[in-house]
PDB file of N, H, CA, C and O in Angstrom:
ATOM      1  N   MET A   1       0.810  -1.186   0.000  1.00  0.00           N
ATOM      2  CA  MET A   1       0.000   0.000   0.000  1.00  0.00           C
ATOM      3  C   MET A   1       0.862   1.262   0.000  1.00  0.00           C
ATOM      4  O   MET A   1       0.420   2.317  -0.456  1.00  0.00           O
ATOM      5  N   GLU A   2       2.066   1.159   0.501  1.00  0.00           N
ATOM      6  H   GLU A   2       2.425   0.302   0.872  1.00  0.00           H
ATOM      7  CA  GLU A   2       2.926   2.334   0.559  1.00  0.00           C
ATOM      8  C   GLU A   2       3.335   2.822  -0.823  1.00  0.00           C
ATOM      9  O   GLU A   2       3.588   4.013  -1.008  1.00  0.00           O
ATOM     10  N   LEU A   3       3.403   1.916  -1.797  1.00  0.00           N
ATOM     11  H   LEU A   3       3.198   0.949  -1.647  1.00  0.00           H
ATOM     12  CA  LEU A   3       3.857   2.282  -3.127  1.00  0.00           C
ATOM     13  C   LEU A   3       2.724   2.691  -4.060  1.00  0.00           C
ATOM     14  O   LEU A   3       2.981   3.107  -5.189  1.00  0.00           O
ATOM     15  N   VAL A   4       1.482   2.581  -3.614  1.00  0.00           N
ATOM     16  H   VAL A   4       1.273   2.243  -2.697  1.00  0.00           H
ATOM     17  CA  VAL A   4       0.335   2.926  -4.448  1.00  0.00           C
ATOM     18  C   VAL A   4       0.161   4.438  -4.440  1.00  0.00           C
ATOM     19  O   VAL A   4       0.134   5.050  -3.372  1.00  0.00           O
ATOM     20  N   PRO A   5       0.042   5.058  -5.635  1.00  0.00           N
ATOM     21  CA  PRO A   5      -0.186   6.503  -5.677  1.00  0.00           C
ATOM     22  C   PRO A   5      -1.494   6.872  -4.973  1.00  0.00           C
ATOM     23  O   PRO A   5      -2.457   6.105  -4.997  1.00  0.00           O
ATOM     24  N   GLU A   6      -1.520   8.037  -4.352  1.00  0.00           N
ATOM     25  H   GLU A   6      -0.738   8.660  -4.332  1.00  0.00           H
ATOM     26  CA  GLU A   6      -2.692   8.458  -3.572  1.00  0.00           C
ATOM     27  C   GLU A   6      -3.969   8.493  -4.393  1.00  0.00           C
ATOM     28  O   GLU A   6      -5.042   8.180  -3.878  1.00  0.00           O
ATOM     29  N   ASN A   7      -3.868   8.872  -5.669  1.00  0.00           N
ATOM     30  H   ASN A   7      -2.996   9.127  -6.087  1.00  0.00           H
ATOM     31  CA  ASN A   7      -5.078   8.958  -6.484  1.00  0.00           C
ATOM     32  C   ASN A   7      -5.640   7.586  -6.855  1.00  0.00           C
ATOM     33  O   ASN A   7      -6.747   7.503  -7.387  1.00  0.00           O
ATOM     34  N   ARG A   8      -4.914   6.529  -6.589  1.00  0.00           N
ATOM     35  H   ARG A   8      -4.015   6.597  -6.156  1.00  0.00           H
ATOM     36  CA  ARG A   8      -5.384   5.167  -6.884  1.00  0.00           C
ATOM     37  C   ARG A   8      -5.595   4.329  -5.624  1.00  0.00           C
ATOM     38  O   ARG A   8      -6.042   3.185  -5.707  1.00  0.00           O
ATOM     39  N   LEU A   9      -5.282   4.881  -4.484  1.00  0.00           N
ATOM     40  H   LEU A   9      -4.919   5.810  -4.416  1.00  0.00           H
ATOM     41  CA  LEU A   9      -5.318   4.107  -3.247  1.00  0.00           C
ATOM     42  C   LEU A   9      -6.720   3.602  -2.912  1.00  0.00           C
ATOM     43  O   LEU A   9      -6.873   2.457  -2.488  1.00  0.00           O
ATOM     44  N   SER A  10      -7.740   4.431  -3.094  1.00  0.00           N
ATOM     45  H   SER A  10      -7.616   5.362  -3.438  1.00  0.00           H
ATOM     46  CA  SER A  10      -9.096   3.997  -2.766  1.00  0.00           C
ATOM     47  C   SER A  10      -9.538   2.832  -3.643  1.00  0.00           C
ATOM     48  O   SER A  10     -10.244   1.937  -3.179  1.00  0.00           O
ATOM     49  N   ARG A  11      -9.127   2.841  -4.900  1.00  0.00           N
ATOM     50  H   ARG A  11      -8.553   3.568  -5.277  1.00  0.00           H
ATOM     51  CA  ARG A  11      -9.495   1.745  -5.809  1.00  0.00           C
ATOM     52  C   ARG A  11      -8.809   0.451  -5.379  1.00  0.00           C
ATOM     53  O   ARG A  11      -9.424  -0.615  -5.401  1.00  0.00           O
ATOM     54  N   VAL A  12      -7.554   0.538  -4.995  1.00  0.00           N
ATOM     55  H   VAL A  12      -7.054   1.404  -4.977  1.00  0.00           H
ATOM     56  CA  VAL A  12      -6.809  -0.647  -4.562  1.00  0.00           C
ATOM     57  C   VAL A  12      -7.413  -1.211  -3.277  1.00  0.00           C
ATOM     58  O   VAL A  12      -7.562  -2.425  -3.133  1.00  0.00           O
ATOM     59  N   ILE A  13      -7.754  -0.327  -2.354  1.00  0.00           N
ATOM     60  H   ILE A  13      -7.633   0.659  -2.471  1.00  0.00           H
ATOM     61  CA  ILE A  13      -8.356  -0.780  -1.095  1.00  0.00           C
ATOM     62  C   ILE A  13      -9.699  -1.443  -1.341  1.00  0.00           C
ATOM     63  O   ILE A  13      -9.998  -2.469  -0.730  1.00  0.00           O
ATOM     64  N   SER A  14     -10.519  -0.875  -2.227  1.00  0.00           N
ATOM     65  H   SER A  14     -10.276  -0.041  -2.722  1.00  0.00           H
ATOM     66  CA  SER A  14     -11.830  -1.462  -2.489  1.00  0.00           C
ATOM     67  C   SER A  14     -11.702  -2.829  -3.158  1.00  0.00           C
ATOM     68  O   SER A  14     -12.467  -3.741  -2.847  1.00  0.00           O
ATOM     69  N   LEU A  15     -10.742  -2.978  -4.073  1.00  0.00           N
ATOM     70  H   LEU A  15     -10.120  -2.236  -4.325  1.00  0.00           H
ATOM     71  CA  LEU A  15     -10.528  -4.288  -4.697  1.00  0.00           C
ATOM     72  C   LEU A  15     -10.021  -5.304  -3.687  1.00  0.00           C
ATOM     73  O   LEU A  15     -10.434  -6.464  -3.705  1.00  0.00           O
ATOM     74  N   ASP A  16      -9.135  -4.875  -2.815  1.00  0.00           N
ATOM     75  H   ASP A  16      -8.799  -3.933  -2.801  1.00  0.00           H
ATOM     76  CA  ASP A  16      -8.617  -5.761  -1.778  1.00  0.00           C
ATOM     77  C   ASP A  16      -9.743  -6.205  -0.849  1.00  0.00           C
ATOM     78  O   ASP A  16      -9.840  -7.381  -0.500  1.00  0.00           O
ATOM     79  N   PHE A  17     -10.589  -5.261  -0.452  1.00  0.00           N
ATOM     80  H   PHE A  17     -10.510  -4.305  -0.736  1.00  0.00           H
ATOM     81  CA  PHE A  17     -11.709  -5.579   0.431  1.00  0.00           C
ATOM     82  C   PHE A  17     -12.671  -6.551  -0.245  1.00  0.00           C
ATOM     83  O   PHE A  17     -13.115  -7.522   0.368  1.00  0.00           O
ATOM     84  N   PHE A  18     -12.991  -6.284  -1.517  1.00  0.00           N
ATOM     85  H   PHE A  18     -12.630  -5.496  -2.015  1.00  0.00           H
ATOM     86  CA  PHE A  18     -13.911  -7.167  -2.242  1.00  0.00           C
ATOM     87  C   PHE A  18     -13.331  -8.570  -2.360  1.00  0.00           C
ATOM     88  O   PHE A  18     -14.034  -9.556  -2.136  1.00  0.00           O
ATOM     89  N   GLY A  19     -12.057  -8.662  -2.712  1.00  0.00           N
ATOM     90  H   GLY A  19     -11.487  -7.861  -2.894  1.00  0.00           H
ATOM     91  CA  GLY A  19     -11.443  -9.977  -2.869  1.00  0.00           C
ATOM     92  C   GLY A  19     -11.299 -10.723  -1.566  1.00  0.00           C
ATOM     93  O   GLY A  19     -11.467 -11.942  -1.524  1.00  0.00           O
ATOM     94  N   SER A  20     -10.988 -10.001  -0.494  1.00  0.00           N
ATOM     95  H   SER A  20     -10.852  -9.011  -0.529  1.00  0.00           H
ATOM     96  CA  SER A  20     -10.762 -10.651   0.791  1.00  0.00           C
ATOM     97  C   SER A  20     -12.056 -11.022   1.494  1.00  0.00           C
ATOM     98  O   SER A  20     -12.212 -12.148   1.968  1.00  0.00           O
ATOM     99  N   LEU A  21     -12.976 -10.082   1.561  1.00  0.00           N
ATOM    100  H   LEU A  21     -12.849  -9.168   1.176  1.00  0.00           H
ATOM    101  CA  LEU A  21     -14.191 -10.310   2.341  1.00  0.00           C
ATOM    102  C   LEU A  21     -15.426 -10.597   1.494  1.00  0.00           C
ATOM    103  O   LEU A  21     -16.305 -11.352   1.908  1.00  0.00           O
ATOM    104  N   GLY A  22     -15.491 -10.009   0.336  1.00  0.00           N
ATOM    105  H   GLY A  22     -14.777  -9.396  -0.001  1.00  0.00           H
ATOM    106  CA  GLY A  22     -16.682 -10.170  -0.497  1.00  0.00           C
ATOM    107  C   GLY A  22     -16.819 -11.552  -1.100  1.00  0.00           C
ATOM    108  O   GLY A  22     -17.930 -12.066  -1.233  1.00  0.00           O
ATOM    109  N   LEU A  23     -15.703 -12.157  -1.466  1.00  0.00           N
ATOM    110  H   LEU A  23     -14.801 -11.739  -1.358  1.00  0.00           H
ATOM    111  CA  LEU A  23     -15.756 -13.463  -2.120  1.00  0.00           C
ATOM    112  C   LEU A  23     -15.630 -14.634  -1.148  1.00  0.00           C
ATOM    113  O   LEU A  23     -15.835 -15.781  -1.546  1.00  0.00           O
ATOM    114  N   THR A  24     -15.303 -14.374   0.098  1.00  0.00           N
ATOM    115  H   THR A  24     -15.136 -13.443   0.420  1.00  0.00           H
ATOM    116  CA  THR A  24     -15.142 -15.446   1.078  1.00  0.00           C
ATOM    117  C   THR A  24     -16.408 -16.284   1.248  1.00  0.00           C
ATOM    118  O   THR A  24     -16.314 -17.511   1.215  1.00  0.00           O
ATOM    119  N   PRO A  25     -17.590 -15.683   1.430  1.00  0.00           N
ATOM    120  CA  PRO A  25     -18.793 -16.510   1.576  1.00  0.00           C
ATOM    121  C   PRO A  25     -19.089 -17.358   0.351  1.00  0.00           C
ATOM    122  O   PRO A  25     -19.618 -18.462   0.475  1.00  0.00           O
ATOM    123  N   ILE A  26     -18.756 -16.860  -0.821  1.00  0.00           N
ATOM    124  H   ILE A  26     -18.326 -15.963  -0.922  1.00  0.00           H
ATOM    125  CA  ILE A  26     -18.969 -17.647  -2.035  1.00  0.00           C
ATOM    126  C   ILE A  26     -18.050 -18.865  -2.040  1.00  0.00           C
ATOM    127  O   ILE A  26     -18.465 -19.958  -2.427  1.00  0.00           O
ATOM    128  N   GLY A  27     -16.815 -18.678  -1.614  1.00  0.00           N
ATOM    129  H   GLY A  27     -16.479 -17.791  -1.299  1.00  0.00           H
ATOM    130  CA  GLY A  27     -15.884 -19.808  -1.529  1.00  0.00           C
ATOM    131  C   GLY A  27     -16.329 -20.846  -0.515  1.00  0.00           C
ATOM    132  O   GLY A  27     -16.231 -22.049  -0.756  1.00  0.00           O
ATOM    133  N   TYR A  28     -16.823 -20.367   0.630  1.00  0.00           N
ATOM    134  H   TYR A  28     -16.903 -19.390   0.826  1.00  0.00           H
ATOM    135  CA  TYR A  28     -17.324 -21.300   1.646  1.00  0.00           C
ATOM    136  C   TYR A  28     -18.526 -22.089   1.124  1.00  0.00           C
ATOM    137  O   TYR A  28     -18.622 -23.298   1.332  1.00  0.00           O
ATOM    138  N   ALA A  29     -19.438 -21.397   0.449  1.00  0.00           N
ATOM    139  H   ALA A  29     -19.360 -20.414   0.280  1.00  0.00           H
ATOM    140  CA  ALA A  29     -20.630 -22.069  -0.087  1.00  0.00           C
ATOM    141  C   ALA A  29     -20.237 -23.086  -1.150  1.00  0.00           C
ATOM    142  O   ALA A  29     -20.776 -24.192  -1.179  1.00  0.00           O
ATOM    143  N   LEU A  30     -19.314 -22.723  -2.011  1.00  0.00           N
ATOM    144  H   LEU A  30     -18.876 -21.825  -1.987  1.00  0.00           H
ATOM    145  CA  LEU A  30     -18.861 -23.643  -3.052  1.00  0.00           C
ATOM    146  C   LEU A  30     -18.170 -24.866  -2.447  1.00  0.00           C
ATOM    147  O   LEU A  30     -18.394 -25.989  -2.897  1.00  0.00           O
ATOM    148  N   ALA A  31     -17.337 -24.654  -1.435  1.00  0.00           N
ATOM    149  H   ALA A  31     -17.155 -23.741  -1.069  1.00  0.00           H
ATOM    150  CA  ALA A  31     -16.666 -25.777  -0.769  1.00  0.00           C
ATOM    151  C   ALA A  31     -17.680 -26.685  -0.082  1.00  0.00           C
ATOM    152  O   ALA A  31     -17.519 -27.905  -0.084  1.00  0.00           O
ATOM    153  N   ALA A  32     -18.720 -26.103   0.504  1.00  0.00           N
ATOM    154  H   ALA A  32     -18.851 -25.111   0.506  1.00  0.00           H
ATOM    155  CA  ALA A  32     -19.748 -26.916   1.167  1.00  0.00           C
ATOM    156  C   ALA A  32     -20.499 -27.775   0.159  1.00  0.00           C
ATOM    157  O   ALA A  32     -20.817 -28.932   0.436  1.00  0.00           O
ATOM    158  N   VAL A  33     -20.780 -27.215  -0.999  1.00  0.00           N
ATOM    159  H   VAL A  33     -20.521 -26.275  -1.224  1.00  0.00           H
ATOM    160  CA  VAL A  33     -21.482 -27.978  -2.040  1.00  0.00           C
ATOM    161  C   VAL A  33     -20.602 -29.116  -2.559  1.00  0.00           C
ATOM    162  O   VAL A  33     -21.084 -30.224  -2.794  1.00  0.00           O
ATOM    163  N   LEU A  34     -19.321 -28.835  -2.735  1.00  0.00           N
ATOM    164  H   LEU A  34     -18.930 -27.935  -2.545  1.00  0.00           H
ATOM    165  CA  LEU A  34     -18.412 -29.835  -3.288  1.00  0.00           C
ATOM    166  C   LEU A  34     -17.938 -30.856  -2.263  1.00  0.00           C
ATOM    167  O   LEU A  34     -17.407 -31.901  -2.641  1.00  0.00           O
ATOM    168  N   ALA A  35     -18.117 -30.581  -0.980  1.00  0.00           N
ATOM    169  H   ALA A  35     -18.548 -29.733  -0.673  1.00  0.00           H
ATOM    170  CA  ALA A  35     -17.599 -31.464   0.074  1.00  0.00           C
ATOM    171  C   ALA A  35     -18.220 -32.856   0.028  1.00  0.00           C
ATOM    172  O   ALA A  35     -17.562 -33.839   0.369  1.00  0.00           O
ATOM    173  N   GLY A  36     -19.453 -32.943  -0.382  1.00  0.00           N
ATOM    174  H   GLY A  36     -19.987 -32.144  -0.658  1.00  0.00           H
ATOM    175  CA  GLY A  36     -20.090 -34.254  -0.455  1.00  0.00           C
ATOM    176  C   GLY A  36     -19.677 -35.051  -1.670  1.00  0.00           C
ATOM    177  O   GLY A  36     -19.861 -36.268  -1.708  1.00  0.00           O
ATOM    178  N   THR A  37     -19.116 -34.377  -2.669  1.00  0.00           N
ATOM    179  H   THR A  37     -18.967 -33.389  -2.638  1.00  0.00           H
ATOM    180  CA  THR A  37     -18.778 -35.032  -3.930  1.00  0.00           C
ATOM    181  C   THR A  37     -17.304 -35.395  -4.039  1.00  0.00           C
ATOM    182  O   THR A  37     -16.955 -36.463  -4.543  1.00  0.00           O
ATOM    183  N   PHE A  38     -16.432 -34.494  -3.561  1.00  0.00           N
ATOM    184  H   PHE A  38     -16.714 -33.626  -3.151  1.00  0.00           H
ATOM    185  CA  PHE A  38     -14.990 -34.684  -3.725  1.00  0.00           C
ATOM    186  C   PHE A  38     -14.312 -34.794  -2.369  1.00  0.00           C
ATOM    187  O   PHE A  38     -14.816 -34.258  -1.382  1.00  0.00           O
ATOM    188  N   PRO A  39     -13.170 -35.484  -2.305  1.00  0.00           N
ATOM    189  CA  PRO A  39     -12.421 -35.529  -1.040  1.00  0.00           C
ATOM    190  C   PRO A  39     -11.848 -34.146  -0.708  1.00  0.00           C
ATOM    191  O   PRO A  39     -11.612 -33.331  -1.600  1.00  0.00           O
ATOM    192  N   SER A  40     -11.635 -33.902   0.558  1.00  0.00           N
ATOM    193  H   SER A  40     -11.826 -34.564   1.283  1.00  0.00           H
ATOM    194  CA  SER A  40     -11.162 -32.584   0.990  1.00  0.00           C
ATOM    195  C   SER A  40      -9.805 -32.229   0.379  1.00  0.00           C
ATOM    196  O   SER A  40      -9.548 -31.061   0.084  1.00  0.00           O
ATOM    197  N   SER A  41      -8.952 -33.203   0.190  1.00  0.00           N
ATOM    198  H   SER A  41      -9.161 -34.152   0.429  1.00  0.00           H
ATOM    199  CA  SER A  41      -7.641 -32.914  -0.408  1.00  0.00           C
ATOM    200  C   SER A  41      -7.786 -32.391  -1.834  1.00  0.00           C
ATOM    201  O   SER A  41      -7.026 -31.514  -2.244  1.00  0.00           O
ATOM    202  N   ALA A  42      -8.735 -32.905  -2.587  1.00  0.00           N
ATOM    203  H   ALA A  42      -9.353 -33.618  -2.254  1.00  0.00           H
ATOM    204  CA  ALA A  42      -8.957 -32.434  -3.960  1.00  0.00           C
ATOM    205  C   ALA A  42      -9.484 -31.000  -3.958  1.00  0.00           C
ATOM    206  O   ALA A  42      -9.108 -30.199  -4.814  1.00  0.00           O
ATOM    207  N   ILE A  43     -10.348 -30.677  -3.007  1.00  0.00           N
ATOM    208  H   ILE A  43     -10.654 -31.328  -2.312  1.00  0.00           H
ATOM    209  CA  ILE A  43     -10.886 -29.317  -2.905  1.00  0.00           C
ATOM    210  C   ILE A  43      -9.775 -28.335  -2.546  1.00  0.00           C
ATOM    211  O   ILE A  43      -9.719 -27.231  -3.087  1.00  0.00           O
ATOM    212  N   ILE A  44      -8.899 -28.735  -1.640  1.00  0.00           N
ATOM    213  H   ILE A  44      -8.945 -29.632  -1.201  1.00  0.00           H
ATOM    214  CA  ILE A  44      -7.786 -27.871  -1.239  1.00  0.00           C
ATOM    215  C   ILE A  44      -6.823 -27.659  -2.406  1.00  0.00           C
ATOM    216  O   ILE A  44      -6.380 -26.535  -2.639  1.00  0.00           O
ATOM    217  N   VAL A  45      -6.496 -28.713  -3.136  1.00  0.00           N
ATOM    218  H   VAL A  45      -6.856 -29.627  -2.947  1.00  0.00           H
ATOM    219  CA  VAL A  45      -5.592 -28.591  -4.286  1.00  0.00           C
ATOM    220  C   VAL A  45      -6.229 -27.709  -5.360  1.00  0.00           C
ATOM    221  O   VAL A  45      -5.546 -26.869  -5.946  1.00  0.00           O
ATOM    222  N   ALA A  46      -7.503 -27.883  -5.624  1.00  0.00           N
ATOM    223  H   ALA A  46      -8.057 -28.565  -5.148  1.00  0.00           H
ATOM    224  CA  ALA A  46      -8.181 -27.059  -6.631  1.00  0.00           C
ATOM    225  C   ALA A  46      -8.195 -25.595  -6.206  1.00  0.00           C
ATOM    226  O   ALA A  46      -7.943 -24.711  -7.026  1.00  0.00           O
ATOM    227  N   GLY A  47      -8.485 -25.330  -4.940  1.00  0.00           N
ATOM    228  H   GLY A  47      -8.689 -26.047  -4.274  1.00  0.00           H
ATOM    229  CA  GLY A  47      -8.493 -23.953  -4.449  1.00  0.00           C
ATOM    230  C   GLY A  47      -7.123 -23.311  -4.529  1.00  0.00           C
ATOM    231  O   GLY A  47      -7.000 -22.150  -4.918  1.00  0.00           O
ATOM    232  N   ALA A  48      -6.101 -24.051  -4.166  1.00  0.00           N
ATOM    233  H   ALA A  48      -6.201 -24.994  -3.849  1.00  0.00           H
ATOM    234  CA  ALA A  48      -4.740 -23.530  -4.240  1.00  0.00           C
ATOM    235  C   ALA A  48      -4.332 -23.278  -5.691  1.00  0.00           C
ATOM    236  O   ALA A  48      -3.649 -22.296  -5.982  1.00  0.00           O
ATOM    237  N   SER A  49      -4.743 -24.147  -6.589  1.00  0.00           N
ATOM    238  H   SER A  49      -5.298 -24.944  -6.353  1.00  0.00           H
ATOM    239  CA  SER A  49      -4.426 -23.965  -8.009  1.00  0.00           C
ATOM    240  C   SER A  49      -5.108 -22.726  -8.572  1.00  0.00           C
ATOM    241  O   SER A  49      -4.497 -21.961  -9.318  1.00  0.00           O
ATOM    242  N   ILE A  50      -6.360 -22.532  -8.220  1.00  0.00           N
ATOM    243  H   ILE A  50      -6.856 -23.154  -7.614  1.00  0.00           H
ATOM    244  CA  ILE A  50      -7.086 -21.342  -8.675  1.00  0.00           C
ATOM    245  C   ILE A  50      -6.434 -20.082  -8.116  1.00  0.00           C
ATOM    246  O   ILE A  50      -6.262 -19.099  -8.837  1.00  0.00           O
ATOM    247  N   ALA A  51      -6.073 -20.107  -6.842  1.00  0.00           N
ATOM    248  H   ALA A  51      -6.213 -20.906  -6.257  1.00  0.00           H
ATOM    249  CA  ALA A  51      -5.413 -18.952  -6.236  1.00  0.00           C
ATOM    250  C   ALA A  51      -4.075 -18.663  -6.922  1.00  0.00           C
ATOM    251  O   ALA A  51      -3.735 -17.503  -7.154  1.00  0.00           O
ATOM    252  N   PHE A  52      -3.331 -19.698  -7.242  1.00  0.00           N
ATOM    253  H   PHE A  52      -3.607 -20.640  -7.053  1.00  0.00           H
ATOM    254  CA  PHE A  52      -2.045 -19.527  -7.921  1.00  0.00           C
ATOM    255  C   PHE A  52      -2.222 -18.856  -9.276  1.00  0.00           C
ATOM    256  O   PHE A  52      -1.476 -17.942  -9.626  1.00  0.00           O
ATOM    257  N   VAL A  53      -3.205 -19.308 -10.028  1.00  0.00           N
ATOM    258  H   VAL A  53      -3.812 -20.051  -9.744  1.00  0.00           H
ATOM    259  CA  VAL A  53      -3.471 -18.716 -11.346  1.00  0.00           C
ATOM    260  C   VAL A  53      -3.911 -17.262 -11.202  1.00  0.00           C
ATOM    261  O   VAL A  53      -3.492 -16.405 -11.981  1.00  0.00           O
ATOM    262  N   LEU A  54      -4.753 -16.983 -10.210  1.00  0.00           N
ATOM    263  H   LEU A  54      -5.092 -17.679  -9.577  1.00  0.00           H
ATOM    264  CA  LEU A  54      -5.214 -15.610 -10.012  1.00  0.00           C
ATOM    265  C   LEU A  54      -4.090 -14.679  -9.580  1.00  0.00           C
ATOM    266  O   LEU A  54      -4.142 -13.486  -9.876  1.00  0.00           O
ATOM    267  N   TRP A  55      -3.085 -15.183  -8.895  1.00  0.00           N
ATOM    268  H   TRP A  55      -3.042 -16.153  -8.654  1.00  0.00           H
ATOM    269  CA  TRP A  55      -1.926 -14.367  -8.535  1.00  0.00           C
ATOM    270  C   TRP A  55      -0.969 -14.231  -9.718  1.00  0.00           C
ATOM    271  O   TRP A  55      -0.346 -13.185  -9.897  1.00  0.00           O
ATOM    272  N   LEU A  56      -0.854 -15.271 -10.513  1.00  0.00           N
ATOM    273  H   LEU A  56      -1.360 -16.122 -10.368  1.00  0.00           H
ATOM    274  CA  LEU A  56       0.088 -15.278 -11.618  1.00  0.00           C
ATOM    275  C   LEU A  56      -0.409 -14.485 -12.828  1.00  0.00           C
ATOM    276  O   LEU A  56       0.395 -13.879 -13.537  1.00  0.00           O
ATOM    277  N   ALA A  57      -1.702 -14.481 -13.070  1.00  0.00           N
ATOM    278  H   ALA A  57      -2.355 -14.973 -12.494  1.00  0.00           H
ATOM    279  CA  ALA A  57      -2.263 -13.820 -14.257  1.00  0.00           C
ATOM    280  C   ALA A  57      -1.889 -12.342 -14.350  1.00  0.00           C
ATOM    281  O   ALA A  57      -1.453 -11.911 -15.418  1.00  0.00           O
ATOM    282  N   PRO A  58      -2.033 -11.548 -13.301  1.00  0.00           N
ATOM    283  CA  PRO A  58      -1.641 -10.141 -13.439  1.00  0.00           C
ATOM    284  C   PRO A  58      -0.143  -9.965 -13.694  1.00  0.00           C
ATOM    285  O   PRO A  58       0.271  -8.996 -14.330  1.00  0.00           O
ATOM    286  N   LEU A  59       0.651 -10.886 -13.207  1.00  0.00           N
ATOM    287  H   LEU A  59       0.314 -11.673 -12.690  1.00  0.00           H
ATOM    288  CA  LEU A  59       2.092 -10.770 -13.406  1.00  0.00           C
ATOM    289  C   LEU A  59       2.505 -11.008 -14.854  1.00  0.00           C
ATOM    290  O   LEU A  59       3.642 -10.718 -15.228  1.00  0.00           O
ATOM    291  N   SER A  60       1.599 -11.531 -15.670  1.00  0.00           N
ATOM    292  H   SER A  60       0.676 -11.766 -15.367  1.00  0.00           H
ATOM    293  CA  SER A  60       1.902 -11.709 -17.083  1.00  0.00           C
ATOM    294  C   SER A  60       1.804 -10.385 -17.845  1.00  0.00           C
ATOM    295  O   SER A  60       2.236 -10.298 -18.994  1.00  0.00           O
ATOM    296  N   LEU A  61       1.241  -9.364 -17.214  1.00  0.00           N
ATOM    297  H   LEU A  61       0.889  -9.435 -16.280  1.00  0.00           H
ATOM    298  CA  LEU A  61       1.131  -8.051 -17.831  1.00  0.00           C
ATOM    299  C   LEU A  61       2.377  -7.226 -17.521  1.00  0.00           C
ATOM    300  O   LEU A  61       2.773  -7.087 -16.363  1.00  0.00           O
ATOM    301  N   ARG A  62       2.972  -6.697 -18.545  1.00  0.00           N
ATOM    302  H   ARG A  62       2.651  -6.810 -19.485  1.00  0.00           H
ATOM    303  CA  ARG A  62       4.199  -5.924 -18.382  1.00  0.00           C
ATOM    304  C   ARG A  62       3.976  -4.695 -17.494  1.00  0.00           C
ATOM    305  O   ARG A  62       4.841  -4.355 -16.687  1.00  0.00           O
ATOM    306  N   THR A  63       2.833  -4.029 -17.632  1.00  0.00           N
ATOM    307  H   THR A  63       2.130  -4.305 -18.287  1.00  0.00           H
ATOM    308  CA  THR A  63       2.576  -2.828 -16.843  1.00  0.00           C
ATOM    309  C   THR A  63       2.529  -3.120 -15.358  1.00  0.00           C
ATOM    310  O   THR A  63       2.908  -2.274 -14.549  1.00  0.00           O
ATOM    311  N   VAL A  64       2.074  -4.296 -14.989  1.00  0.00           N
ATOM    312  H   VAL A  64       1.767  -4.984 -15.647  1.00  0.00           H
ATOM    313  CA  VAL A  64       2.030  -4.681 -13.579  1.00  0.00           C
ATOM    314  C   VAL A  64       3.432  -4.984 -13.073  1.00  0.00           C
ATOM    315  O   VAL A  64       3.802  -4.573 -11.973  1.00  0.00           O
ATOM    316  N   ARG A  65       4.204  -5.695 -13.864  1.00  0.00           N
ATOM    317  H   ARG A  65       3.904  -6.029 -14.757  1.00  0.00           H
ATOM    318  CA  ARG A  65       5.561  -6.044 -13.455  1.00  0.00           C
ATOM    319  C   ARG A  65       6.464  -4.834 -13.322  1.00  0.00           C
ATOM    320  O   ARG A  65       7.349  -4.813 -12.466  1.00  0.00           O
ATOM    321  N   GLU A  66       6.254  -3.827 -14.157  1.00  0.00           N
ATOM    322  H   GLU A  66       5.536  -3.844 -14.853  1.00  0.00           H
ATOM    323  CA  GLU A  66       7.124  -2.670 -14.149  1.00  0.00           C
ATOM    324  C   GLU A  66       6.611  -1.525 -13.279  1.00  0.00           C
ATOM    325  O   GLU A  66       7.275  -0.494 -13.167  1.00  0.00           O
ATOM    326  N   ALA A  67       5.465  -1.687 -12.675  1.00  0.00           N
ATOM    327  H   ALA A  67       4.926  -2.524 -12.766  1.00  0.00           H
ATOM    328  CA  ALA A  67       4.908  -0.616 -11.826  1.00  0.00           C
ATOM    329  C   ALA A  67       5.822  -0.397 -10.622  1.00  0.00           C
ATOM    330  O   ALA A  67       6.290  -1.344  -9.989  1.00  0.00           O
ATOM    331  N   ALA A  68       6.053   0.838 -10.337  1.00  0.00           N
ATOM    332  H   ALA A  68       5.673   1.607 -10.850  1.00  0.00           H
ATOM    333  CA  ALA A  68       6.911   1.129  -9.194  1.00  0.00           C
ATOM    334  C   ALA A  68       6.373   2.276  -8.383  1.00  0.00           C
ATOM    335  O   ALA A  68       6.974   2.657  -7.379  1.00  0.00           O
TER     336      ALA A  68
END
């Protein structure tokens, strides 16, 4: 947050809040639905894989990598 320009800070905070708190109940509901069908280890691996892709995707953009 220290490196984010002041004119963009509110947007970054709102996206962080939405991703952290807004999507959590959806993830819990999805895990509850899938718990009866798949073993817990498969759900954990799938969740970790999705998280990895979501972290890696922005890094494929040059503007994100070079932002300072």
